[in-house]
N, C-alpha and C positions, 0 to 999 in steps of 0.2 A: 857714672859719677865722673866728675872732672878729673883728668889725669889718669884715668883707667884706660887700659888698652887690651886688646887680644891680638894674637898673631894667627893669621889664617894662611892656608895654602890653597892653591888652585887644585881642581880635580884632574886626575889623569883622563886621557881620552876615553878609556873604558868606564871609569866612574861617571864621567859626564854623560856618556851614552845611556848608562843604566839609570842615572838620575832623571834625565830627560824622558825616558820611557815611563818612569814612575810618575812624573808630573803629568805626562800625557794621559796616563791611566786615571788620574784624579779628575779629568774632565767628565768622567762617567757621572751622571746625575745621581747614581745610587751611593756615591762616596760621601762620607760625612765631613763636617767641618773639622773634626778631630783628625781624620785621615789627611786632610790638606795641611793642617798644622804640623802633623808628624813628619811630613816631607821636609819642612824647614828644620825641624829638630834633628832629623837624620843627617841632613847636610852639615849642620853645625858640628855634630858629633864626628863626622868624617874629616872636616877641614879646619877646625880650631886646633892649633898645635901649641906645644910648649916651646921653650927656648931651644931645645934640642931637635925640634921638628917632628916629634912624635905626638900622636893624638892624646889629648888630655881627658876626653870623655869616652866612655865605653860604648854608649849607644844613645838613642834618642831619649830614653827615660832618664839617663844620667844627666843629659842636658836639661830636661824639664825640671828635674829635682835640684840641680846645683848651679844653674846659670840664670841668675835673676837680673834681667835687663829690661829696659823699656821696649815697647813695641817698635819705636823708631830705631833704636839701636839694633834690635833683632833684624829688622828689615835692611838696615844699612850694612850689617855684616853679611847677610845673604847676598846683597847686591855686589859687595866686594868679592866674595867667593866666585860669583858668576862672572864678574869682570876678569878676575885672575885666571879663570878657566876658559876665557875666550867666548863666553856665552852672552855677555852684555850686548855686543854689537849685533849679534844674530837676533836677539829679542827685540832690539830697537827697530830693526828693519821690518819685522813681521807685523 
């Protein structure tokens, strides 16, 4: 919605490494579309924060149940988290 915003933080180096490993694992052809979507929900649960910097979602299911945004907004937020985490430039080069 117009005027709405969320605050996000970048991942720590350890979180980014763990997330990248999870994403790489999703390249397995046996993984379902739900598994792939869950990676995004996990990342949002980790990196969407309140005004005090603490996470506002407990887990991926909490995001799925309580964060109703368009697909475009969902992807834009994921891209911002990757950029803040220093992953955007790496992905663009590959």
